[in-house]
C-alpha positions as CSV (number, residue, x, y, z in Angstrom):
1,I,14.8,120.0,105.2
2,K,12.7,123.0,104.1
3,A,10.6,122.6,107.1
4,A,13.5,122.4,109.5
5,K,15.3,125.3,107.9
6,E,12.2,127.6,108.0
7,A,11.7,126.8,111.6
8,G,15.3,127.3,112.3
9,E,15.2,130.8,110.9
10,L,12.5,131.7,113.4
11,I,14.5,130.2,116.1
12,R,17.7,132.3,115.3
13,Q,15.5,135.5,115.2
14,R,13.8,134.8,118.6
15,L,16.7,133.4,120.8
16,G,15.8,134.2,124.4
17,A,12.0,134.4,123.8
18,D,9.8,134.7,126.9
19,V,8.5,131.8,128.6
20,I,4.7,131.8,128.3
21,E,4.0,128.7,130.6
22,T,5.5,125.7,132.2
23,K,4.4,122.2,131.4
24,L,5.3,119.2,133.6
25,N,6.9,121.5,136.3
26,A,9.1,124.7,136.5
27,M,11.9,123.0,134.6
28,D,9.7,122.1,131.7
29,L,9.3,125.3,129.7
30,L,7.3,126.6,126.8
31,T,7.7,129.7,124.7
32,E,5.4,131.0,122.0
33,V,8.1,130.3,119.4
34,D,7.7,126.4,120.0
35,G,4.2,126.5,118.9
36,K,5.0,128.8,115.9
37,C,7.8,126.6,114.7
38,Q,5.6,123.5,114.9
39,E,2.9,125.3,112.7
40,I,5.5,126.0,110.1
41,I,6.8,122.4,110.0
42,E,3.3,120.9,110.1
43,K,1.9,123.2,107.3
44,I,5.0,122.4,105.0
45,I,4.8,118.6,105.6
46,L,1.1,118.0,105.3
47,E,0.8,120.2,102.2
48,A,3.3,117.7,100.7
49,Y,1.9,114.6,102.2
50,P,-1.7,115.3,103.2
51,A,-2.4,111.6,103.9
52,H,0.3,111.2,106.5
53,G,0.0,111.4,110.2
54,F,1.7,114.1,112.2
55,L,2.7,113.9,115.9
56,G,4.1,117.1,117.4
57,E,5.3,117.7,121.0
58,E,3.4,120.9,121.2
59,S,0.1,119.1,120.5
60,V,0.6,116.7,123.4
61,A,-0.1,117.3,127.1
62,P,2.9,117.1,129.3
63,G,3.9,113.9,131.1
64,A,5.0,110.4,130.2
65,D,1.5,108.9,130.2
66,A,0.2,111.5,127.8
67,S,3.0,111.0,125.5
68,Q,2.5,107.2,125.4
69,I,-1.2,107.7,124.8
70,A,-0.5,110.2,121.9
71,L,2.0,107.9,120.3
72,Q,-0.3,104.8,120.5
73,E,-3.0,106.8,118.9
74,A,-0.8,108.2,116.1
75,R,0.8,104.8,115.3
76,D,-2.4,103.9,113.5
77,N,-1.0,105.9,110.5
78,E,1.0,103.9,108.0
79,W,3.2,107.0,107.6
80,L,3.9,109.1,110.7
81,W,5.9,112.3,111.1
82,I,7.3,112.7,114.6
83,V,8.4,116.3,115.4
84,D,10.0,118.3,118.2
85,P,10.1,122.0,116.9
86,I,12.5,123.2,119.6
87,D,14.4,120.6,121.4
88,G,16.3,122.4,124.1
89,T,13.6,125.0,125.0
90,T,15.2,125.8,128.3
91,N,18.6,126.7,126.5
92,F,16.6,128.7,124.0
93,A,14.5,130.7,126.5
94,S,17.7,131.3,128.4
95,G,19.5,132.8,125.4
96,M,21.7,129.9,125.0
97,P,22.2,129.0,121.2
98,L,22.1,125.3,121.7
99,V,18.9,123.7,120.3
100,G,17.9,121.4,117.6
101,T,14.8,121.0,115.5
102,I,13.8,117.5,115.0
103,I,11.8,115.8,112.3
104,G,11.5,112.1,111.9
105,L,9.3,109.9,109.7
106,A,8.1,106.4,110.5
107,H,6.6,103.8,108.2
108,K,4.6,101.1,109.9
109,G,6.4,102.0,113.2
110,K,9.9,101.8,111.8
111,M,12.0,105.0,111.4
112,V,13.0,105.5,107.8
113,L,14.0,109.4,107.9
114,G,15.5,111.5,110.3
115,V,16.5,115.3,110.2
116,I,18.1,117.4,113.0
117,Y,18.9,121.0,112.3
118,D,21.0,123.2,114.5
119,P,20.2,126.7,113.4
120,F,22.9,128.5,115.3
121,N,25.7,126.5,113.7
122,D,23.8,125.9,110.5
123,E,24.5,122.1,110.6
124,L,22.0,119.9,109.0
125,F,22.1,116.3,110.2
126,E,20.1,113.8,108.1
127,A,19.7,110.0,107.8
128,I,17.7,107.7,105.6
129,L,17.2,104.0,106.4
130,D,19.9,101.9,104.7
131,N,21.5,105.0,103.1
132,G,23.8,106.3,105.9
133,A,23.8,109.5,107.9
134,F,25.2,112.9,106.9
135,V,26.0,116.4,108.2
136,N,25.8,119.1,105.6
137,G,26.3,116.5,102.9
138,K,29.3,114.8,104.6
139,R,28.9,111.3,105.7
140,M,29.1,110.7,109.5
141,Q,30.7,107.9,111.3
142,V,30.6,107.2,115.1
143,S,33.8,107.5,117.2
144,D,36.2,104.6,117.2
145,A,36.8,104.9,121.0
146,A,37.1,101.4,122.4
147,S,36.5,102.2,126.1
148,L,34.6,104.7,128.4
149,S,37.9,106.2,129.5
150,R,38.4,107.4,126.1
151,S,34.8,108.6,125.4
152,V,32.8,111.7,126.1
153,V,29.4,110.6,127.4
154,Y,26.2,112.7,127.3
155,T,23.3,112.4,129.5
156,G,20.2,114.6,130.4
157,S,19.1,117.0,133.1
158,P,15.4,115.6,133.2
159,P,12.4,117.5,134.2
160,N,10.8,114.5,135.6
161,P,11.6,114.1,139.3
162,R,11.5,110.3,139.0
163,S,14.3,110.5,136.4
164,I,16.6,112.8,138.4
165,A,17.7,110.2,141.0
166,P,18.7,107.5,138.5
167,T,20.5,110.0,136.3
168,L,22.5,111.2,139.3
169,R,23.4,107.7,140.4
170,S,24.6,106.9,137.0
171,V,26.6,110.1,136.8
172,H,28.4,109.4,140.1
173,A,29.2,105.9,138.8
174,L,30.4,107.1,135.3
175,M,32.5,110.1,136.3
176,P,35.5,108.1,137.2
177,R,35.3,105.9,134.2
178,A,34.5,108.1,131.3
179,R,36.7,110.8,129.8
180,T,34.0,113.2,130.9
181,I,30.2,113.7,131.3
182,R,28.3,116.4,129.5
183,M,24.7,117.6,129.7
184,L,23.9,119.7,126.8
185,G,20.1,120.2,127.4
186,T,19.1,119.0,124.0
187,A,18.7,115.3,123.1
188,A,18.6,116.3,119.3
189,L,22.1,117.6,119.3
190,M,23.6,114.9,121.7
191,L,22.2,112.2,119.4
192,A,23.4,114.0,116.2
193,W,26.8,114.5,117.8
194,V,27.2,110.8,118.8
195,A,26.4,110.0,115.1
196,A,29.0,112.5,114.1
197,G,31.7,110.9,116.3
198,R,31.9,113.9,118.7
199,A,31.1,111.7,121.7
200,G,31.0,108.0,122.3
201,A,27.6,107.8,124.0
202,Y,24.3,109.4,125.1
203,Y,22.0,107.8,127.6
204,E,18.9,108.9,129.5
205,P,16.3,106.9,131.6
206,D,13.2,108.6,130.2
207,L,12.8,110.2,126.8
208,N,9.7,111.0,124.5
209,A,9.6,109.6,121.0
210,W,9.9,113.0,119.5
211,D,13.1,113.6,121.3
212,S,14.8,110.4,120.2
213,A,13.2,108.9,117.0
214,A,15.3,110.8,114.4
215,G,18.5,110.7,116.2
216,V,18.2,107.0,116.9
217,L,18.1,106.4,113.2
218,M,21.0,108.7,112.8
219,V,23.3,106.9,115.1
220,K,22.4,103.6,113.7
221,E,23.2,104.7,110.2
222,A,26.3,106.2,111.3
223,G,27.5,102.8,112.4
224,G,26.4,103.0,116.2
225,Q,24.3,100.9,118.4
226,V,21.0,101.8,120.2
227,T,18.9,99.9,122.7
228,D,17.1,100.6,125.9
229,L,19.1,100.8,129.3
230,E,18.5,97.0,129.7
231,G,20.0,96.2,126.4
232,N,16.7,95.6,124.6
233,D,16.1,96.6,121.0
234,W,14.8,100.2,120.7
235,T,11.3,100.8,119.4
236,L,9.2,104.0,119.2
237,S,7.6,103.1,122.5
238,T,11.0,102.9,124.2
239,R,11.6,105.6,126.7
240,P,15.0,104.6,128.4
241,L,17.7,105.2,125.8
242,C,21.4,104.2,125.4
243,A,23.0,105.3,122.0
244,T,26.6,104.5,121.6
245,N,29.4,103.9,119.1
246,G,28.9,100.1,119.7
247,K,32.3,99.5,121.1
248,I,31.5,100.9,124.5
249,H,27.8,99.9,124.7
250,E,28.2,97.0,127.1
251,E,30.6,98.8,129.3
252,L,28.1,101.6,129.7
253,L,25.1,99.3,130.2
254,E,27.0,97.3,132.9
255,I,27.4,100.5,134.9
256,T,23.9,101.9,134.5
257,R,22.5,98.5,135.3
258,S,24.6,98.3,138.4
259,V,23.2,101.7,139.8
260,E,19.6,100.9,138.7
261,C,19.5,103.5,135.9
262,T,17.4,101.6,133.6
263,G,14.3,103.8,133.6
264,L,12.2,105.9,136.0
265,D,12.4,105.4,139.9
266,P,9.2,104.1,141.5
267,E,6.7,106.8,142.7
């Protein structure tokens, strides 16, 4: 919590920071604040837990292959911190106050702790395995919407070209069925807000572990359901994501499967 809030203070001060480089392509941005926030988080965590492993987005080369390699190497650690210092960098660099700092902890490959901090609304979302999920100390519960027609559904605007087509196919299919579709540009807040009952679902065909791990635990601890887009159990290596209140899970998966939005399109 201390690490997330210290990083959040820097994020508040530097909203709209200049882009210093692009990563995967022109849609995948990096500012100097991303690296500085990761340094703050890593220093605080490793001072407290020097024997633990640390996997931060800003230490990994861009692209799904590099992410998977980094995750496999890091999973040798019994305890592994998984961090995205600024999830929503494009929002941040554009001056839009819609980002989250993500800190998750895995023990032997299983998520046991998740923290997501929204610095602009000063909302701290947290979850501990088998102990529930909370926002600013208040217990969270997923929505009770029983159908897509009564649900807000989140999805992403992905930087990977192979993820764009399946996302657009699914949006076209879901638009007439869901209450509305929203793309917020931050997986952190979309997962946290599903856990808080502000939306019924969030799905995306390709996500890195540091984008999803903490929020996945949060949704589950708030009473929701999380799988990949085929309906298989989520693990740290899972990239396609479907996180819902549980009641609309199969209805959403039926639609995403029907338009082949279950992962990346072939090259």
